[in-house]
N, C-alpha and C positions, 0 to 999 in steps of 0.2 A: 717179638715183632708178630708172631702166631697169635698171640691176645688180641693185637691191635686187627690182624684180619678177620678173626673171629668175631669181634667187636663189631667191625664195620657190616662183615656177613648179617649179622643177627639185626644191624639196623635196618638196613637194606631190606630184610623181609617182615620186619615190622612196619616199614614204609610204604610197602608193595601190597601188604593185604590189607593196611587200612583203607588204601587207595581203590583196591580192587574190588573190594567186600564192603559196599555199603551196608549190607544187611546183619542184624545181629546174629550171626552165626556161630555156632561155637568154636572156641580156639583149638585146635589141636595140641599146642604146646605153650601155656599161658606164660611157663617160666622163661621161653625164649623171648616171648614179649617183652616181659619186665627187662630182661637182659638188653635186649637191643634197646629199650628205651633209655636204659642208665648209660650202656655205650655211647647211644646218641647225644645223650646230654654232657657225658664228660667229652667227646671227641674234639669241640671247637674250645675246649679250655685254654686259655693261654698258660705259660710257664709259672707264672706269678698266680693260677689260680686253682683252685681244686673244687671236688665235688663231695659235699658234706650230706651221707647219707646216715640218718638215724632213725632206730625203731625203738618205739615206747612199748616195753612187754611187763605188765604188772606196774610196779613202783620205779622200773629202773629204765635207764635211757641210756641205749647203746650205741657207740658211733661203729658201724660196718665199715669193714674193711676190705671183706672179700665174701661174695657169693658164690657158692657152689650149688649145682644143681644134679644131684644123683641120680633124678628122675625128671620128666616133666611137670609133675604135682609136688614133688619133696625141695625144699630149698634150705642149704645149711649155711648160716650167715655167722660170720666171725669177726670179732672185733674187740669192742675195749670198753669197759662200764665209765662211770664218773671217776673211779678211783684207779683206773688204768688197769686195771685186771683184767685178762685174757676172759672173753665169754662167747659163747656159743650157742647157737639158737637153730633148732631143726621145727620146720614150721610147713604146713602144706601151703602150697604158693598162693591159691584162694584167699588165705587168711594174710598175708601179708601187707602191712600197711606201712610203708618207707614214709618218711618225709626227708625232701631231697632240696638241695639248693646250693649254689654256685657261689664260693667267696674267695676273696682274695686273701695271699698267704699273707703273713706278717713278714714286716722287712728283715731279711738273712734268713728265713725259714723256705722249706724245700715241699713244694708242693707234693702232696700223697694221692695217690691214684687209685680207685676202686680197683680191685680184680676180680674180673667175670669170667667164671669156671664152669662150661660146661662139659659133661664126659664125653670122650670119642665115640663115635659111631661105631657100633660093633661090624658094622658091613663094610666099611674104610679101615682098611688093614696096612 
């Protein structure tokens, strides 16, 4: 449940900053904006829908299952490649190009939810 609350909070922050700051001011935490956008896309999905997030890296296409932000500028993406082998990509947030789409799950299948993880604030203990 904490992940759902975090996702909601990030989505709200992204929406508020988009509506309050019409100028092209630099973003303090671009990673949080990306997680907020992904959370906002995933939130309205029904039980028979899932968000497919893919990253093209070199000649490989990776299905992203989790995004972890160890810092506002660095993202660690975990997922699987075309052979279903586990893959992890470490990237600067600004360099990420993700392809995202919502799809229906095949009958009898279970929807997979993207796991969005931000480190806990050191001031909030």
